[in-house]
C-alpha positions as CSV (number, residue, x, y, z in Angstrom):
1,X,0.2,0.1,-0.1
2,X,1.5,3.6,-0.7
3,X,1.1,6.2,1.8
4,X,-1.1,9.5,0.7
5,X,0.1,12.8,0.7
6,X,-0.3,13.9,4.4
7,X,-1.8,16.9,3.0
8,X,-4.2,15.5,0.8
9,X,-8.1,14.8,2.0
10,X,-10.7,12.8,0.2
11,X,-12.9,15.9,-0.3
12,X,-10.7,18.7,-1.0
13,X,-12.0,20.9,-3.7
14,X,-15.6,19.5,-3.2
15,X,-18.2,22.8,-2.3
16,X,-21.1,22.3,-0.2
17,X,-24.0,24.7,0.5
18,X,-25.6,23.7,3.9
19,X,-28.9,25.4,4.8
20,X,-29.9,22.6,7.6
21,X,-30.5,24.1,11.1
22,X,-30.2,22.1,14.9
23,X,-28.6,18.7,14.7
24,X,-29.1,16.1,11.7
25,X,-27.9,18.5,8.7
26,X,-24.9,20.0,10.3
27,X,-23.7,16.7,12.0
28,X,-23.9,15.4,8.4
29,X,-21.6,18.3,6.9
30,X,-19.5,18.2,9.9
31,X,-18.0,14.8,8.6
32,X,-17.8,16.4,5.1
33,X,-15.8,19.6,6.5
34,X,-13.2,17.3,8.4
35,X,-12.6,15.1,5.3
36,X,-11.8,18.6,3.7
37,X,-14.9,19.7,1.9
38,X,-15.4,23.5,1.8
39,X,-18.7,23.8,3.6
40,X,-20.5,26.9,3.5
41,X,-23.4,27.5,6.2
42,X,-26.1,29.8,4.8
43,X,-28.2,31.2,7.7
44,X,-30.9,33.7,8.4
45,X,-29.5,37.0,8.6
46,X,-31.6,37.8,12.1
47,X,-30.5,34.9,14.4
48,X,-28.6,32.2,12.1
49,X,-28.9,28.6,13.1
50,X,-30.6,27.9,16.2
51,X,-28.4,25.7,17.6
52,X,-26.0,28.9,18.5
53,X,-28.3,29.6,21.4
54,X,-28.8,26.4,23.0
55,X,-27.1,26.0,26.1
56,X,-24.7,25.3,27.7
57,X,-22.5,28.1,26.5
58,X,-18.9,28.0,26.2
59,X,-17.4,28.9,29.5
60,X,-16.4,32.8,29.2
61,X,-18.7,33.2,25.9
62,X,-21.9,34.0,24.4
63,X,-21.8,30.9,22.2
64,X,-23.1,27.6,22.4
65,X,-20.7,24.8,23.2
66,X,-22.8,22.6,20.9
67,X,-22.3,25.2,17.8
68,X,-19.0,25.1,18.3
69,X,-18.6,21.5,17.9
70,X,-21.1,20.9,15.3
71,X,-19.8,23.6,12.9
72,X,-16.2,23.3,13.4
73,X,-14.4,24.0,9.9
74,X,-17.5,25.6,8.0
75,X,-17.9,29.3,6.8
76,X,-21.0,31.3,7.5
77,X,-22.9,33.4,5.1
78,X,-26.0,35.0,6.1
79,X,-28.8,35.7,3.8
80,X,-32.6,36.4,3.7
81,X,-33.9,34.0,1.5
82,X,-37.3,35.4,1.5
83,X,-35.7,38.5,-0.5
84,X,-35.2,38.0,-4.0
85,X,-31.9,39.5,-3.6
86,X,-31.0,36.7,-0.9
87,X,-32.2,34.0,-3.3
88,X,-30.1,35.6,-6.4
89,X,-26.9,35.1,-4.0
90,X,-27.8,31.8,-3.4
91,X,-28.3,31.1,-6.9
92,X,-25.0,32.3,-8.1
93,X,-23.4,30.5,-5.1
94,X,-25.3,27.3,-6.5
95,X,-23.5,27.7,-9.6
96,X,-20.1,27.0,-7.9
97,X,-21.3,24.3,-5.8
98,X,-21.0,20.6,-5.5
99,X,-23.7,19.6,-2.9
100,X,-26.5,21.5,-1.3
101,X,-28.0,20.1,1.8
102,X,-31.3,21.6,3.1
103,X,-33.8,20.4,5.7
104,X,-37.0,22.5,5.1
105,X,-40.2,20.7,5.6
106,X,-41.6,19.3,2.3
107,X,-42.6,21.9,-0.3
108,X,-41.0,24.7,1.4
109,X,-37.9,24.6,-1.1
110,X,-40.0,24.6,-4.0
111,X,-41.8,27.4,-2.9
112,X,-38.6,29.5,-2.2
113,X,-37.6,27.9,-5.8
114,X,-34.4,26.6,-4.5
115,X,-35.8,22.8,-4.9
116,X,-33.1,20.2,-6.9
117,X,-35.7,20.3,-10.1
118,X,-35.1,24.2,-10.2
119,X,-31.3,24.4,-9.2
120,X,-29.9,21.4,-11.5
121,X,-31.1,23.4,-14.3
122,X,-28.9,26.1,-13.5
123,X,-26.2,23.5,-12.5
124,X,-26.5,20.1,-13.9
125,X,-23.7,18.7,-11.6
126,X,-25.2,19.8,-8.3
127,X,-26.2,17.2,-5.8
128,X,-28.9,18.3,-3.7
129,X,-29.9,16.5,-0.5
130,X,-33.5,16.8,1.2
131,X,-33.4,16.1,4.8
132,X,-36.7,16.2,6.3
133,X,-38.7,14.7,9.3
134,X,-41.4,12.9,7.7
135,X,-41.4,11.9,3.9
136,X,-43.1,14.1,1.3
137,X,-46.0,12.6,0.0
138,X,-46.9,10.6,3.6
139,X,-49.7,11.8,5.8
140,X,-47.4,13.4,8.0
141,X,-45.5,15.8,5.5
142,X,-46.8,18.9,7.0
143,X,-46.2,17.7,10.7
144,X,-43.5,19.5,12.8
145,X,-41.5,16.8,14.7
146,X,-38.3,16.3,16.5
147,X,-36.4,13.2,17.1
148,X,-39.0,11.9,19.5
149,X,-41.6,11.8,17.5
150,X,-39.9,10.2,14.5
151,X,-38.8,6.9,16.7
152,X,-42.4,6.9,18.2
153,X,-43.9,6.6,14.8
154,X,-41.3,4.3,13.5
155,X,-42.1,1.7,16.3
156,X,-38.9,2.3,17.6
157,X,-40.0,4.1,21.1
158,X,-42.5,1.2,21.7
159,X,-39.0,-1.1,22.1
160,X,-37.1,1.1,24.3
161,X,-37.7,0.3,28.0
162,X,-38.6,-2.3,30.4
163,X,-41.1,-5.2,29.9
164,X,-43.8,-3.8,32.1
165,X,-42.8,-0.2,32.4
166,X,-43.2,2.8,29.7
167,X,-41.2,3.9,26.7
168,X,-37.8,5.3,27.9
169,X,-36.8,8.8,26.3
170,X,-33.4,7.7,25.0
171,X,-30.5,9.8,25.8
172,X,-29.3,10.4,22.5
173,X,-30.8,11.6,19.1
174,X,-31.1,8.3,17.4
175,X,-33.6,9.4,14.5
176,X,-31.7,12.9,14.3
177,X,-28.1,11.2,13.8
178,X,-28.7,7.3,12.7
179,X,-31.8,7.9,10.9
180,X,-31.1,11.1,9.4
181,X,-27.8,12.4,9.4
182,X,-25.8,9.0,8.7
183,X,-28.1,8.0,5.4
184,X,-27.9,11.6,4.2
185,X,-23.7,11.5,4.3
186,X,-24.0,8.0,2.8
187,X,-26.7,9.2,0.2
188,X,-24.4,12.2,-1.0
189,X,-20.8,10.1,-1.1
190,X,-22.9,7.5,-3.3
191,X,-24.2,10.7,-5.4
192,X,-20.6,12.2,-5.4
193,X,-19.4,8.8,-6.6
194,X,-22.0,8.4,-9.4
195,X,-21.5,11.9,-10.8
196,X,-17.3,11.3,-11.3
197,X,-18.6,8.9,-13.8
198,X,-21.4,10.5,-15.3
199,X,-21.1,14.3,-14.8
200,X,-24.4,14.6,-13.5
201,X,-26.0,15.4,-10.0
202,X,-29.2,13.9,-8.7
203,X,-31.4,14.5,-5.7
204,X,-30.8,12.7,-2.6
205,X,-34.1,12.3,-0.5
206,X,-33.6,11.3,3.4
207,X,-36.5,11.5,6.2
208,X,-35.6,10.6,9.6
209,X,-38.8,8.8,10.2
210,X,-37.8,6.4,7.2
211,X,-34.5,6.2,8.8
212,X,-35.6,5.0,12.0
213,X,-38.1,2.7,10.4
214,X,-34.8,1.1,8.9
215,X,-33.4,0.4,12.3
216,X,-36.1,-1.9,12.8
217,X,-34.0,-4.8,11.5
218,X,-34.6,-7.6,14.2
219,X,-38.2,-6.6,15.1
220,X,-39.4,-6.6,11.2
221,X,-37.5,-10.1,10.5
222,X,-39.3,-11.5,13.6
223,X,-43.0,-9.7,12.5
224,X,-42.5,-10.9,9.0
225,X,-41.8,-14.5,9.9
226,X,-44.2,-15.0,12.4
227,X,-47.1,-12.4,12.1
228,X,-46.5,-11.4,15.5
229,X,-45.0,-8.0,16.9
230,X,-42.3,-8.3,19.2
231,X,-43.2,-6.6,22.4
232,X,-41.2,-3.8,24.7
233,X,-38.8,-6.2,26.8
234,X,-39.5,-9.3,24.8
235,X,-37.4,-9.0,22.2
236,X,-34.5,-11.5,22.1
237,X,-32.0,-8.5,21.4
238,X,-34.4,-6.2,23.5
239,X,-34.4,-7.5,27.0
240,X,-36.0,-10.7,26.4
241,X,-32.8,-13.0,27.2
242,X,-31.1,-13.4,30.5
243,X,-28.1,-14.0,28.7
244,X,-28.2,-10.2,26.7
245,X,-29.0,-8.0,29.6
246,X,-28.4,-5.1,32.1
247,X,-27.8,-6.3,35.7
248,X,-27.5,-3.9,38.7
249,X,-24.4,-4.4,41.0
250,X,-23.8,-3.8,44.7
251,X,-22.6,-0.5,44.2
252,X,-25.8,0.6,42.4
253,X,-24.1,0.8,39.0
254,X,-24.9,-1.7,36.1
255,X,-23.0,-4.1,33.9
256,X,-23.8,-5.6,30.4
257,X,-24.0,-9.3,29.3
258,X,-24.3,-10.3,25.7
259,X,-23.1,-13.8,25.9
260,X,-25.4,-14.6,23.1
261,X,-23.1,-17.4,21.5
262,X,-23.4,-20.7,23.0
263,X,-19.5,-20.7,24.0
264,X,-19.4,-17.4,25.8
265,X,-22.8,-18.5,27.8
266,X,-21.3,-21.8,28.5
267,X,-17.9,-20.0,30.1
268,X,-20.2,-17.8,32.1
269,X,-22.5,-20.6,33.9
270,X,-19.2,-22.4,34.7
271,X,-17.6,-19.2,36.1
272,X,-20.9,-18.9,38.7
273,X,-21.0,-22.7,39.1
274,X,-24.2,-23.3,37.4
275,X,-23.2,-25.8,34.3
276,X,-26.5,-27.0,34.5
277,X,-28.1,-23.6,33.0
278,X,-26.3,-24.1,29.8
279,X,-29.1,-25.6,28.1
280,X,-31.4,-23.4,29.1
281,X,-29.9,-20.1,27.8
282,X,-33.0,-19.8,25.0
283,X,-35.8,-21.5,26.6
284,X,-38.4,-19.2,26.7
285,X,-40.2,-20.8,29.7
286,X,-36.8,-20.4,32.1
287,X,-35.7,-16.9,31.0
288,X,-37.7,-15.5,34.1
289,X,-35.4,-17.9,36.6
290,X,-32.4,-17.3,34.8
291,X,-33.0,-13.5,35.1
292,X,-33.8,-13.9,38.9
293,X,-30.4,-15.9,39.6
294,X,-28.3,-13.6,37.7
295,X,-30.2,-10.5,39.1
296,X,-29.0,-11.5,42.7
297,X,-25.9,-12.9,41.5
298,X,-24.6,-9.6,40.3
299,X,-25.5,-7.9,43.6
300,X,-22.4,-9.7,45.3
301,X,-20.1,-7.2,43.7
302,X,-19.6,-3.7,42.6
303,X,-19.8,-3.0,38.8
304,X,-16.0,-2.5,38.5
305,X,-15.6,-5.7,40.4
306,X,-17.2,-7.8,38.3
307,X,-15.7,-6.3,34.9
308,X,-12.3,-6.9,36.8
309,X,-13.4,-10.9,37.3
310,X,-15.0,-11.2,33.7
311,X,-13.6,-9.0,31.0
312,X,-10.4,-11.6,30.3
313,X,-13.1,-14.4,30.1
314,X,-14.4,-13.9,26.7
315,X,-18.2,-14.2,28.5
316,X,-19.0,-10.3,26.8
317,X,-19.3,-7.9,29.4
318,X,-18.8,-4.2,29.8
319,X,-19.7,-1.7,32.4
320,X,-22.5,1.0,32.1
321,X,-20.4,3.9,32.3
322,X,-21.1,7.6,32.7
323,X,-20.9,10.3,30.0
324,X,-17.8,11.6,31.5
325,X,-16.5,7.9,32.1
326,X,-16.7,7.4,28.5
327,X,-15.6,10.6,27.3
328,X,-12.5,10.7,29.6
329,X,-11.4,7.2,28.3
330,X,-7.6,7.3,27.1
331,X,-8.7,4.6,24.4
332,X,-11.2,7.2,22.7
333,X,-8.5,9.7,22.8
334,X,-6.1,7.2,21.2
335,X,-8.7,6.4,18.4
336,X,-8.8,10.4,17.7
337,X,-12.3,10.9,18.9
338,X,-11.4,13.3,21.6
339,X,-10.0,16.2,19.5
340,X,-8.0,19.2,21.6
341,X,-8.9,22.1,19.2
342,X,-8.1,25.6,19.8
343,X,-10.3,28.7,18.6
344,X,-8.7,32.3,18.4
345,X,-11.0,33.7,20.4
346,X,-12.2,31.2,23.1
347,X,-8.9,29.2,23.5
348,X,-8.6,25.6,23.6
349,X,-11.7,23.2,24.0
350,X,-12.4,19.6,23.8
351,X,-14.6,18.2,20.9
352,X,-15.8,14.8,19.8
353,X,-14.1,14.0,16.5
354,X,-15.5,11.8,13.2
355,X,-15.8,8.2,13.6
356,X,-14.4,7.6,10.6
357,X,-10.8,6.5,10.5
358,X,-8.9,6.2,7.2
359,X,-5.5,4.8,6.9
360,X,-4.0,7.2,4.4
361,X,-6.4,10.3,4.3
362,X,-7.9,10.7,8.0
363,X,-10.0,13.3,8.9
364,X,-8.6,16.6,9.8
365,X,-10.3,19.3,11.5
366,X,-9.0,22.5,10.4
367,X,-10.6,25.7,11.9
368,X,-13.4,26.7,14.5
369,X,-16.8,27.2,14.1
370,X,-17.7,30.6,12.5
371,X,-19.5,33.5,13.9
372,X,-22.8,34.1,11.9
373,X,-22.0,36.1,8.6
374,X,-18.2,36.0,9.3
375,X,-17.4,34.9,5.8
376,X,-20.5,36.9,4.0
377,X,-18.4,39.2,2.4
378,X,-15.5,37.3,1.5
379,X,-17.7,34.7,-0.2
380,X,-20.1,37.0,-2.2
381,X,-17.0,39.2,-2.8
382,X,-15.6,36.1,-5.0
383,X,-18.9,36.0,-6.7
384,X,-18.6,39.7,-8.0
385,X,-20.3,41.6,-5.5
386,X,-18.3,44.4,-4.9
387,X,-18.4,46.8,-1.7
388,X,-20.8,49.2,-2.5
389,X,-23.5,46.6,-3.4
390,X,-22.6,44.6,-0.2
391,X,-23.2,47.7,1.7
392,X,-26.6,48.2,0.7
393,X,-27.5,44.5,1.0
394,X,-26.4,44.7,4.6
395,X,-28.3,47.9,5.3
396,X,-31.7,46.2,3.7
397,X,-30.9,43.4,5.8
398,X,-30.6,40.8,2.9
399,X,-27.2,40.1,4.3
400,X,-25.2,40.5,7.5
């Protein structure tokens, strides 16, 4: 294998216009920026991306810590797209772009004249990605929504929580990130590959409801095969098996057990002195008995004591760590997921990196998150706007 130049980034030379807000779209374009794409955030002139105001603020500043992490390496142009002059500026940007990502509700981009059908007439090489909550053409397309709503409609939320309890609000945004941002990123990269062969762009359509529904891989296979929909806490990989479970320990902390393969389960049963349990691993009528035994057994030591005792036995255990424990793990830093970045105004800060590791052309975060409209003059100036014209547009609140 030949090593690539240390300065090479896979997406260098690709210009991305990011019209999205909050989490799903910016997370998608963050990965593009980390791998070298020029990502231009097109923001509203009045308040910009709403993520800028989400607490907590970075210590000693009035800037959202979440914005600083989600939008590093990007540039900001502030345009009023409701004004024809603002849309005209965007169209001139489109002429220079490779990718446009928007997160409007279905139909809004078309009303503004910035849908793929309209923009591809100007730039046939443009790849447009529409990232919506609910899919166009569905009964829900006009509804507002957030992560929890998409998970609920997709049936995912019904599988999260204890058997006899209510659905549990996830601690991370599953639909936004796994159902929206990641499929959008894959779709954009696939479209770039196709364009390299055909010379033409295309439209990438992603909805977070569809993306969440696609997470029902195991549940769907059970339902399609048996006609019986799995219930919360009863699906084999969702709390139904004692060998795939979360157990409370003596100190009130938790240990995960995922001894699905027979050899892992057999090793555990022999360790606890109960080899007769080995053939009962998947017996439906014995799961409650197995659960009660292991619930009592794991109460005899602390979480860390159990992990130390079992980690080398190949029984598939891991402690349920706090967020702080996970983020302070030296292994995560060694993998490049914990970044130590430097902002010229705010100083050093910790951020999460991109979880894609390429051997020859790794991600390389290269700049801090932009202030609202920080790059408006430079980018529009490169499109031919002179200083007087920029001043007039700024006075009329068309740009910032």
